[in-house]
N, C-alpha and C positions, 0 to 999 in steps of 0.2 A: 581395579575396585570394578565391580559387576554392573551389569545394571538394571537392575532394580534394587541396584545398593544404595545408584544415582539417583533413583528414582525416589528411592524410601526417602531420603538426605532432602531433594527436594518437597517433599508431600507433609515433612516435618517446618518445614520454615515456614515461621510470618508471615505473609501478600497484605497486601493491603490497600484492598480491595476501593476504597477510596477514593486510590491516588491517580491521574490521569498519570495517560501515557502516553506520551511530546512523540511531533512528530523527528523532531531530534532524534527524542533516546529508537525511534522507528530506520530513520535509514541508520543510526547509527552502528544497529544491531541487525540488519539486515540485507548485505550487501547490496549491491548496485542499485538500489532505492532513492530515486529524486523527487525535490516536490515536482518535477515536474511529470510525473508517474501517474495515474493514477489508483494502483496498488496501493501505496501508499500510505492514498488519502481511505482508499476502501476496508485498510485496514485500522489504520489509528478508528475510526466509524466501528467497527467489531470487539477490535480491543476495551477500545470508553465505554461500547449504548447504552452497560449503566446508568451509566455517572455523563450523560451528551441530554439536555431537556433536546424537545423538539425541533424547536426553531436553527437551537445546530446541528440537527443529522441536519439539517430541513440546506440550511446555508455547507456543509461536503456535497451531498448528493450535489449540489448544482454545479461546485469546485468538480464533482466526477467528471460530472457532464460535457463538462465545460474543458481536460484535461482528455477525456476518452471523443471528444469531437476534434480534438488539433490533432493529438497519433495518429486518425483516420486519414486526417489532411494526411499528415506527414506518409505515410502509409502507401497514400495513393499516387504520392507529386513518386513515389520511389517506384510502385509500380509500372506506372504513367517512363516514370527515363528508362526501366528497364527493359522496359514491353519496343520503347523505341533502341535500345540503344545493345543494349546484351541476345535478346530474344529476338527479333529478328535480321541476325546478323549473319 
């Protein structure tokens, strides 16, 4: 089946736009995503943006910010370790 045949088939399918795409669906469909990654929640917010309330979006943004801060801390710790043990050797 050619590329455009696949696209036409997808375009002819009915999509329920009122159905929330769950975190489990996102994690199941995109390899390597976990609940500990900000990208998981960024995608959740983007996929469901028309269905979420402002309060829900705020909670998601807070979660994203917390996970980003956590990830930045881990990155900083890893860089310090590499600088101390690998780069200066």
